[in-house]
KOLMINU-164394 format. One line per field, with one value per residue: residue in three letters; z, x, y of N, C-alpha, C in turn. Coordinates in Angstrom, 3 decimals, always signed. Example, Ala and Ser with C-alpha at 12.3 -4.5 7.8 and 13.67 -1.06 7.14 Angstrom:
BEGIN
r = ALA / SER .
n_z = +7.800 / +7.080 .
n_x = +13.190 / +12.850 .
n_y = -5.690 / -2.250 .
ca_z = +7.800 / +7.140 .
ca_x = +12.300 / +13.670 .
ca_y = -4.500 / -1.060 .
c_z = +7.800 / +7.870 .
c_x = +13.200 / +12.900 .
c_y = -3.300 / +0.030 .
REM end
This chain:
BEGIN
r = UNK / UNK / UNK / UNK / UNK / UNK / UNK / UNK / UNK / UNK / UNK / UNK / UNK / UNK / UNK / UNK / UNK / UNK / UNK / UNK / UNK / UNK / UNK / UNK / UNK / UNK / UNK / UNK / UNK / UNK / UNK / UNK / UNK / UNK / UNK / UNK / UNK / UNK / UNK / UNK / UNK / UNK / UNK / UNK / UNK / UNK / UNK / UNK / UNK / UNK / UNK / UNK / UNK / UNK / UNK / UNK / UNK / UNK / UNK / UNK / UNK / UNK / UNK / UNK / UNK / UNK / UNK / UNK / UNK / UNK / UNK / UNK / UNK / UNK / UNK / UNK / UNK / UNK / UNK / UNK / UNK / UNK / UNK / UNK / UNK / UNK / UNK / UNK / UNK / UNK / UNK / UNK / UNK / UNK / UNK / UNK / UNK / UNK / UNK / UNK / UNK / UNK / UNK / UNK / UNK / UNK / UNK / UNK / UNK / UNK / UNK / UNK / UNK / UNK / UNK / UNK / UNK / UNK / UNK / UNK / UNK / UNK .
n_z = +8.538 / +6.952 / +6.086 / +6.347 / +4.152 / +2.157 / +1.511 / +0.740 / -1.581 / -3.257 / -3.134 / -2.347 / -0.227 / -1.248 / -0.611 / +1.709 / +2.817 / +3.756 / +2.549 / +2.729 / +5.758 / +6.410 / +4.635 / +3.906 / +2.018 / +0.045 / -1.811 / -3.915 / -5.230 / -7.127 / -7.974 / -9.753 / -9.116 / -9.907 / -11.784 / -12.894 / -15.490 / -15.296 / -12.676 / -10.131 / -8.643 / -5.845 / -4.755 / -5.848 / -4.579 / -1.925 / -1.993 / -2.714 / -0.560 / +1.555 / +0.850 / +1.098 / +3.860 / +4.752 / +3.718 / +5.216 / +7.739 / +7.604 / +8.310 / +10.274 / +13.705 / +15.412 / +15.790 / +13.049 / +11.564 / +8.677 / +6.973 / +4.696 / +1.310 / -1.983 / -5.180 / -8.446 / -11.323 / -14.121 / -15.994 / -16.167 / -13.975 / -14.823 / -14.569 / -13.708 / -14.151 / -13.373 / -11.322 / -10.510 / -7.344 / -5.674 / -3.080 / -1.655 / +1.019 / +1.085 / +2.604 / +6.027 / +9.314 / +12.828 / +13.206 / +10.804 / +7.870 / +4.450 / +1.793 / -1.362 / -3.684 / -6.255 / -8.945 / -11.406 / -14.712 / -16.459 / -18.420 / -17.303 / -17.375 / -15.891 / -13.912 / -11.731 / -9.166 / -5.814 / -3.282 / +0.080 / +3.091 / +6.295 / +9.770 / +12.904 / +15.610 / +18.585 .
n_x = -12.839 / -13.944 / -13.522 / -16.065 / -15.842 / -14.669 / -16.816 / -18.668 / -17.499 / -18.156 / -16.944 / -16.461 / -15.740 / -15.330 / -14.323 / -12.116 / -9.088 / -6.702 / -3.650 / -2.071 / -0.328 / +0.437 / +0.174 / -2.151 / -5.059 / -7.239 / -10.182 / -12.133 / -14.532 / -14.938 / -17.160 / -17.225 / -18.752 / -20.555 / -20.181 / -17.822 / -15.438 / -12.980 / -11.107 / -9.122 / -5.806 / -6.099 / -8.658 / -8.249 / -5.906 / -6.838 / -8.820 / -7.264 / -5.502 / -7.237 / -8.213 / -5.847 / -5.372 / -7.470 / -6.714 / -4.380 / -5.522 / -6.787 / -4.930 / -3.165 / -2.226 / -1.931 / -2.103 / -1.381 / +0.189 / -0.128 / +2.642 / +4.024 / +3.374 / +3.703 / +3.036 / +1.760 / +0.473 / -1.099 / -3.034 / -6.042 / -8.834 / -12.271 / -15.457 / -18.534 / -17.782 / -16.792 / -14.371 / -11.913 / -10.596 / -7.671 / -5.670 / -2.647 / -0.872 / +2.472 / +4.730 / +5.354 / +6.084 / +6.868 / +7.149 / +6.958 / +4.964 / +4.181 / +2.140 / +0.720 / -1.334 / -3.857 / -5.633 / -7.793 / -9.233 / -12.234 / -11.175 / -8.941 / -6.785 / -4.184 / -4.831 / -3.977 / -1.483 / -0.483 / +1.874 / +2.107 / +3.716 / +3.543 / +3.897 / +4.235 / +2.072 / +3.163 .
n_y = -6.246 / -3.387 / +0.102 / +2.695 / +4.424 / +2.844 / +1.153 / +3.122 / +4.028 / +2.016 / -0.451 / -3.911 / -6.713 / -9.954 / -12.494 / -14.123 / -15.701 / -18.270 / -19.330 / -22.334 / -22.417 / -19.892 / -17.538 / -14.997 / -13.939 / -11.819 / -11.155 / -9.067 / -6.712 / -3.732 / -1.407 / +1.359 / +4.334 / +7.357 / +10.458 / +11.244 / +10.975 / +9.645 / +8.020 / +9.221 / +8.681 / +8.728 / +7.576 / +5.002 / +4.123 / +4.118 / +2.079 / -0.164 / -0.217 / -0.778 / -3.386 / -4.719 / -4.556 / -6.144 / -8.650 / -9.076 / -9.164 / -11.611 / -13.453 / -12.488 / -12.403 / -10.355 / -6.756 / -4.540 / -1.693 / +0.264 / +1.476 / +2.186 / +2.768 / +1.624 / +2.392 / +1.519 / +2.761 / +1.882 / +2.520 / +4.509 / +4.148 / +3.934 / +5.579 / +3.941 / +1.321 / -2.056 / -3.496 / -5.976 / -6.849 / -7.861 / -9.105 / -10.187 / -11.578 / -11.430 / -11.668 / -12.312 / -11.610 / -11.506 / -8.812 / -7.347 / -7.071 / -7.712 / -6.780 / -7.394 / -5.839 / -5.750 / -4.173 / -5.000 / -5.018 / -6.168 / -7.779 / -8.741 / -7.092 / -5.259 / -2.520 / -1.023 / -1.367 / -2.071 / -2.104 / -2.735 / -2.054 / -3.199 / -2.510 / -4.138 / -3.378 / -1.778 .
ca_z = +8.623 / +6.082 / +6.488 / +5.658 / +2.875 / +1.221 / +1.062 / +0.048 / -2.914 / -4.057 / -3.063 / -1.437 / -0.084 / -1.606 / +0.036 / +2.317 / +3.147 / +4.109 / +1.720 / +3.596 / +7.161 / +6.683 / +3.840 / +3.725 / +0.792 / -0.004 / -3.134 / -3.873 / -6.460 / -6.991 / -9.023 / -9.647 / -9.390 / -10.097 / -13.144 / -13.398 / -16.560 / -14.799 / -11.231 / -9.821 / -7.837 / -4.439 / -4.470 / -6.203 / -3.484 / -0.746 / -2.177 / -2.661 / +0.816 / +2.370 / +0.558 / +1.668 / +5.304 / +4.920 / +3.496 / +6.388 / +8.844 / +7.460 / +8.814 / +11.375 / +15.064 / +16.152 / +14.992 / +12.237 / +11.014 / +7.356 / +7.071 / +3.393 / +0.108 / -3.254 / -6.169 / -9.888 / -11.997 / -15.549 / -16.748 / -15.245 / -13.781 / -15.336 / -13.869 / -14.125 / -14.527 / -12.226 / -11.317 / -9.540 / -6.351 / -5.111 / -2.228 / -1.127 / +1.976 / +0.473 / +3.677 / +7.348 / +10.470 / +14.052 / +13.244 / +9.509 / +6.860 / +3.161 / +1.037 / -2.726 / -4.110 / -7.655 / -9.477 / -12.807 / -15.384 / -16.789 / -19.300 / -16.530 / -17.570 / -14.666 / -13.876 / -10.703 / -8.172 / -4.608 / -2.283 / +1.375 / +4.185 / +7.600 / +10.939 / +14.041 / +16.661 / +19.811 .
ca_x = -13.717 / -13.509 / -13.985 / -17.284 / -15.488 / -14.480 / -18.150 / -19.282 / -16.908 / -18.725 / -16.087 / -16.895 / -14.882 / -16.111 / -13.792 / -10.784 / -8.636 / -5.305 / -2.982 / -1.154 / -0.468 / +1.018 / -0.156 / -3.559 / -5.460 / -8.601 / -10.684 / -13.321 / -14.915 / -15.163 / -17.972 / -16.978 / -19.963 / -20.310 / -20.237 / -16.487 / -15.028 / -11.877 / -10.915 / -7.739 / -5.075 / -6.522 / -9.606 / -7.664 / -4.998 / -7.646 / -9.454 / -6.228 / -5.000 / -8.252 / -8.234 / -4.593 / -5.579 / -8.360 / -5.897 / -3.517 / -6.396 / -7.168 / -3.863 / -2.402 / -2.723 / -1.733 / -2.387 / -0.315 / -0.071 / +0.466 / +3.623 / +4.547 / +2.696 / +4.387 / +2.004 / +1.994 / -0.788 / -0.848 / -4.043 / -7.032 / -10.128 / -13.325 / -16.742 / -19.552 / -17.132 / -16.516 / -12.997 / -11.591 / -9.579 / -6.997 / -4.525 / -1.964 / +0.204 / +3.622 / +5.670 / +4.773 / +6.902 / +6.274 / +7.269 / +6.693 / +4.218 / +4.101 / +0.963 / +0.619 / -2.734 / -4.018 / -6.932 / -7.813 / -10.520 / -12.958 / -10.326 / -7.775 / -5.712 / -3.807 / -5.094 / -3.087 / -0.961 / -0.016 / +2.558 / +2.034 / +4.502 / +2.900 / +4.722 / +3.434 / +1.841 / +3.948 .
ca_y = -5.093 / -2.296 / +1.425 / +3.139 / +5.033 / +1.724 / +0.755 / +4.253 / +4.092 / +0.933 / -1.641 / -4.977 / -7.882 / -11.139 / -13.696 / -14.080 / -17.036 / -18.503 / -20.338 / -23.053 / -22.031 / -18.590 / -16.364 / -14.688 / -13.263 / -11.290 / -10.793 / -8.238 / -6.022 / -2.300 / -0.797 / +2.791 / +5.106 / +8.776 / +10.988 / +11.559 / +10.063 / +8.825 / +8.022 / +9.538 / +7.717 / +8.741 / +6.500 / +3.705 / +3.779 / +3.802 / +0.773 / -1.191 / -0.257 / -1.468 / -4.823 / -5.221 / -4.725 / -7.299 / -9.848 / -9.243 / -9.556 / -13.018 / -14.321 / -11.897 / -12.628 / -9.107 / -5.573 / -3.953 / -0.368 / +0.496 / +2.553 / +2.598 / +2.283 / +1.832 / +2.123 / +1.565 / +3.020 / +1.641 / +3.258 / +5.045 / +3.491 / +4.791 / +5.502 / +2.971 / +0.061 / -2.915 / -3.993 / -7.023 / -6.528 / -9.037 / -8.793 / -11.362 / -11.365 / -12.095 / -11.974 / -12.058 / -11.962 / -10.950 / -7.361 / -6.709 / -7.829 / -7.037 / -7.215 / -6.898 / -5.759 / -5.359 / -3.783 / -5.419 / -4.840 / -7.406 / -8.592 / -9.148 / -6.116 / -4.558 / -1.077 / -0.469 / -2.301 / -1.393 / -2.911 / -2.057 / -2.615 / -2.997 / -2.806 / -4.574 / -2.378 / -2.101 .
c_z = +7.758 / +6.587 / +5.770 / +4.286 / +1.801 / +0.640 / +0.299 / -1.375 / -3.827 / -4.056 / -2.042 / -1.387 / -0.356 / -0.884 / +0.649 / +2.634 / +3.503 / +3.201 / +2.584 / +5.032 / +7.423 / +5.947 / +3.613 / +2.413 / +0.937 / -1.449 / -2.980 / -5.235 / -6.139 / -8.202 / -8.832 / -10.035 / -9.604 / -11.566 / -13.711 / -14.444 / -16.106 / -13.289 / -10.957 / -8.907 / -6.369 / -4.094 / -4.782 / -5.080 / -2.241 / -0.854 / -2.086 / -1.256 / +1.727 / +2.112 / +1.074 / +3.163 / +5.594 / +4.736 / +4.687 / +7.588 / +8.783 / +8.107 / +10.066 / +12.730 / +15.948 / +15.226 / +14.261 / +11.762 / +9.647 / +7.458 / +5.724 / +2.270 / -1.094 / -4.347 / -7.596 / -10.547 / -13.494 / -16.444 / -15.739 / -15.144 / -14.264 / -14.575 / -14.520 / -14.680 / -13.244 / -12.390 / -10.258 / -8.639 / -5.856 / -4.276 / -1.662 / -0.139 / +1.435 / +1.466 / +4.998 / +8.408 / +11.698 / +14.086 / +11.943 / +8.619 / +5.575 / +2.367 / -0.341 / -3.165 / -5.563 / -7.956 / -10.957 / -13.403 / -15.754 / -17.730 / -18.571 / -16.697 / -16.269 / -14.819 / -12.908 / -9.769 / -7.001 / -3.709 / -0.996 / +2.383 / +5.492 / +8.698 / +12.098 / +15.032 / +17.904 / +20.898 .
c_x = -13.136 / -14.086 / -15.287 / -16.976 / -15.268 / -15.825 / -18.849 / -18.738 / -17.420 / -17.902 / -16.636 / -15.829 / -15.759 / -15.633 / -12.434 / -10.374 / -7.172 / -4.774 / -1.949 / -1.395 / -0.067 / +0.353 / -1.653 / -3.807 / -6.873 / -8.933 / -11.940 / -13.612 / -15.152 / -15.927 / -17.877 / -18.248 / -19.588 / -20.302 / -18.873 / -16.086 / -13.908 / -11.755 / -9.435 / -7.091 / -5.498 / -7.504 / -9.056 / -6.747 / -5.779 / -8.245 / -8.414 / -5.633 / -5.959 / -8.264 / -6.953 / -4.742 / -6.484 / -7.581 / -4.994 / -4.327 / -6.821 / -6.151 / -3.158 / -3.062 / -2.513 / -2.000 / -1.167 / -0.769 / +0.597 / +1.422 / +4.173 / +3.754 / +3.586 / +3.405 / +2.491 / +0.627 / -0.546 / -1.812 / -5.078 / -8.251 / -11.196 / -14.623 / -17.659 / -18.937 / -16.877 / -15.141 / -12.835 / -10.466 / -8.973 / -5.820 / -3.975 / -0.892 / +1.402 / +4.740 / +5.051 / +5.753 / +6.239 / +6.332 / +6.882 / +5.881 / +4.216 / +2.958 / +0.990 / -0.839 / -2.800 / -5.474 / -6.895 / -9.203 / -11.121 / -12.169 / -9.089 / -6.583 / -5.452 / -4.045 / -4.123 / -2.640 / -0.418 / +0.661 / +2.565 / +2.879 / +3.822 / +3.916 / +3.794 / +3.250 / +2.633 / +3.083 .
c_y = -3.978 / -0.979 / +1.772 / +3.750 / +3.971 / +1.318 / +1.883 / +4.412 / +2.983 / -0.339 / -2.633 / -6.061 / -9.092 / -12.388 / -13.402 / -15.500 / -17.062 / -19.603 / -21.037 / -22.639 / -20.590 / -17.439 / -16.196 / -13.971 / -12.729 / -10.953 / -9.953 / -7.648 / -4.558 / -1.822 / +0.704 / +3.532 / +6.562 / +9.160 / +11.340 / +10.529 / +9.127 / +8.990 / +8.243 / +8.509 / +7.674 / +7.628 / +5.109 / +3.232 / +3.393 / +2.401 / -0.347 / -1.318 / -1.018 / -2.969 / -5.473 / -5.478 / -5.915 / -8.595 / -10.119 / -9.696 / -11.008 / -13.943 / -13.779 / -12.156 / -11.406 / -7.938 / -5.046 / -2.582 / -0.250 / +1.669 / +3.009 / +1.943 / +2.583 / +1.432 / +2.214 / +1.715 / +2.919 / +2.396 / +3.736 / +4.140 / +4.462 / +4.557 / +4.478 / +1.685 / -0.735 / -3.536 / -5.071 / -6.536 / -7.836 / -8.549 / -10.087 / -10.936 / -12.144 / -12.362 / -11.544 / -12.527 / -11.351 / -9.431 / -6.648 / -7.649 / -7.015 / -7.649 / -6.574 / -6.960 / -5.308 / -5.022 / -4.127 / -5.197 / -6.192 / -8.317 / -9.117 / -8.220 / -5.372 / -3.064 / -0.419 / -1.582 / -1.495 / -2.410 / -2.114 / -2.805 / -2.202 / -3.316 / -3.183 / -3.436 / -2.779 / -2.693 .
REM end
């Protein structure tokens, strides 16, 4: 389940799954709307954080809270363009999970990446 803001920004989840028995993933797309020429890091971080939570939800059996984001922004996203979203759960334990998410353009060029560390809810 994604937030209303994720959908209002024009992002959608297209597929989720589990690789093997442990690691989950999610894929989606983000069509940037609006008249702004470029999109700042705020909306990019929100979209990548949401797709990360969806990937974790594909495999987690308990609730987790995001506690730390580490981002890398290589270039700016532009309005009226569609980007691919991908998130992979790269580690999962009973107390901590880590998810890596990426935003790429139609040529596969990395626009931004976000690593999120989640801690299990008490």
